[in-house]
VEXDREN-2710 file (C-alpha; in Angstrom, 1 decimal):
% VEXDREN-2710
k/r/px/py/pz
1/MET/13.4/-2.3/-12.4
2/ARG/11.0/-0.7/-9.9
3/THR/9.9/-4.1/-8.5
4/GLU/13.5/-5.3/-8.1
5/ARG/14.5/-2.0/-6.4
6/GLN/11.6/-2.2/-4.0
7/GLU/12.5/-5.9/-3.2
8/LYS/16.0/-4.7/-2.5
9/ILE/14.7/-1.9/-0.2
10/LEU/12.8/-4.5/1.8
11/GLU/15.9/-6.6/2.0
12/ILE/18.0/-3.7/3.1
13/VAL/15.7/-2.4/5.8
14/GLU/15.3/-6.0/7.2
15/LYS/19.1/-6.5/7.5
16/THR/20.4/-3.0/8.2
17/PRO/19.2/-0.2/10.5
18/VAL/18.5/2.5/8.0
19/SER/17.4/5.8/9.6
20/THR/17.2/8.2/6.7
21/GLN/16.2/8.3/3.1
22/LYS/19.8/9.4/2.3
23/GLU/21.1/6.3/4.0
24/LEU/18.7/4.1/2.0
25/VAL/19.7/5.9/-1.3
26/GLU/23.4/5.1/-0.5
27/ALA/22.7/1.5/0.4
28/LEU/20.7/1.0/-2.8
29/ALA/23.6/2.5/-4.8
30/ARG/26.1/0.1/-3.1
31/ALA/23.7/-2.8/-4.1
32/GLY/23.7/-1.7/-7.8
33/PHE/20.3/0.2/-7.7
34/PRO/21.1/3.9/-8.2
35/ALA/18.0/6.0/-7.2
36/THR/17.1/9.5/-6.3
37/GLN/15.8/10.5/-2.9
38/ALA/12.4/11.3/-4.6
39/THR/12.2/7.8/-6.0
40/VAL/13.1/6.3/-2.6
41/SER/10.5/8.4/-1.0
42/ARG/7.8/7.1/-3.3
43/ASP/9.0/3.5/-2.8
44/ILE/8.8/3.9/1.0
45/ARG/5.2/5.1/0.6
46/THR/4.3/2.4/-1.8
47/LEU/5.8/-0.3/0.4
48/GLY/4.2/1.1/3.5
49/LEU/7.4/1.3/5.4
50/VAL/7.2/2.8/8.9
51/ARG/9.7/4.3/11.2
52/GLU/10.2/2.5/14.5
53/GLN/12.5/3.0/17.4
54/THR/15.4/0.7/17.9
55/PRO/16.3/-0.4/21.5
56/GLY/19.1/2.2/21.4
57/GLY/16.5/4.9/20.8
58/ARG/17.4/5.5/17.1
59/ALA/14.7/5.6/14.4
60/ARG/14.8/3.1/11.5
61/TYR/12.7/2.1/8.6
62/ALA/10.9/-1.2/8.9
63/ARG/8.0/-3.2/7.4
64/PRO/4.7/-2.4/9.0
65/LYS/3.7/-4.9/11.6
66/VAL/1.2/-7.6/10.5
67/ARG/-2.3/-6.6/11.3
68/THR/-4.1/-8.6/13.9
69/ALA/-7.3/-10.4/13.0
70/ASP/-9.2/-7.7/15.0
71/GLU/-7.6/-4.9/12.9
72/GLN/-8.4/-6.7/9.7
73/SER/-12.0/-7.2/10.8
74/ARG/-12.4/-3.5/11.6
75/LEU/-11.0/-2.6/8.1
76/ARG/-13.6/-5.0/6.5
77/ASN/-16.4/-3.4/8.6
78/ILE/-15.4/0.1/7.5
79/PHE/-15.4/-1.1/3.9
80/ARG/-18.8/-2.8/4.2
81/GLU/-20.3/0.3/5.9
82/CYS/-19.3/2.8/3.2
83/VAL/-19.2/0.9/-0.1
84/VAL/-22.3/0.6/-2.3
85/SER/-20.9/-1.2/-5.3
86/VAL/-17.7/-2.4/-7.0
87/ASP/-17.1/-2.7/-10.8
88/ARG/-14.1/-3.0/-13.1
89/ALA/-12.8/-1.4/-16.2
90/GLN/-9.6/-3.1/-17.5
91/ASN/-7.0/-2.7/-14.7
92/LEU/-9.1/-0.2/-12.8
93/VAL/-11.6/-1.1/-10.0
94/VAL/-14.3/1.5/-9.5
95/VAL/-15.7/1.6/-6.0
96/LYS/-18.9/3.6/-5.4
97/THR/-19.6/4.7/-1.8
98/LEU/-22.1/6.6/0.2
99/PRO/-21.6/10.4/-0.3
100/GLY/-18.3/11.7/1.3
101/LEU/-17.0/8.2/2.2
102/ALA/-14.7/7.4/-0.8
103/PRO/-11.6/8.7/1.2
104/ALA/-12.5/6.4/4.1
105/ALA/-12.9/3.4/1.7
106/CYS/-9.5/4.2/0.0
107/SER/-7.8/4.5/3.4
108/ALA/-9.2/1.1/4.4
109/ILE/-8.2/-0.4/1.1
110/ASP/-4.7/1.1/1.3
111/LYS/-4.3/-0.5/4.8
112/MET/-5.2/-3.9/3.5
113/ASN/-1.7/-4.1/1.9
114/ILE/-2.8/-5.5/-1.4
115/ARG/0.5/-6.3/-3.3
116/VAL/-1.0/-5.8/-6.8
117/LEU/-2.5/-2.5/-5.9
118/VAL/-0.6/0.4/-7.5
119/GLY/-2.6/3.2/-6.0
120/THR/-6.0/4.7/-5.1
121/ILE/-7.7/7.9/-5.9
122/ALA/-10.8/9.1/-3.9
123/GLY/-13.4/11.6/-4.9
124/ASP/-16.5/12.2/-2.9
125/ASP/-18.4/9.0/-3.6
126/THR/-16.2/7.2/-6.1
127/ALA/-12.8/5.7/-5.7
128/PHE/-10.5/4.4/-8.4
129/LEU/-8.1/1.6/-7.7
130/ALA/-5.3/1.0/-10.2
131/LEU/-4.1/-2.6/-10.3
132/ARG/-1.0/-4.0/-12.0
133/ASP/-3.0/-5.8/-14.7
134/ASP/-6.5/-6.8/-15.8
135/ASP/-6.5/-10.2/-14.1
136/SER/-5.5/-8.7/-10.7
137/ALA/-8.2/-6.1/-11.1
138/GLU/-10.8/-8.8/-11.7
139/GLU/-9.6/-10.8/-8.7
140/ILE/-9.7/-7.7/-6.4
141/ARG/-13.2/-6.8/-7.8
142/ARG/-14.4/-10.3/-6.9
143/ARG/-12.9/-10.2/-3.4
144/MET/-14.4/-6.8/-2.7
145/ALA/-17.8/-7.8/-4.1
146/LYS/-17.7/-10.8/-1.7
147/LEU/-17.0/-8.5/1.2
148/LEU/-20.3/-6.7/0.4
149/GLU/-22.4/-9.9/0.5
END
């Protein structure tokens, strides 16, 4: 249900200028996806939606702009500079960093817009990445290990 609701949110914000979470809750209800404001707030965060100005000066929710190759390169460089190792335990990827840099690694990973990434948690020198399933976790571990080569 969550995936379908989130897909509907993306469809709504692409077709309709939605300015508030309340408007989004109402649009979802009309589409047959009743949800609370708290749920919509979490979905907005998960989907990485941003607020942008319309030509008329009104704010609206939108998908984030696609990152340029230069931005992607900077994110990879941040990742390479702070990550020491990457390992996996079932659907979790464990990222070890230099002391104090796990939050920077998580921030870079969050900005990579990995669709199968459920969320990240950063400590001081360790980050946990929760993936949708074991296979996704192994694929992400492989991709991250390759970044470190």
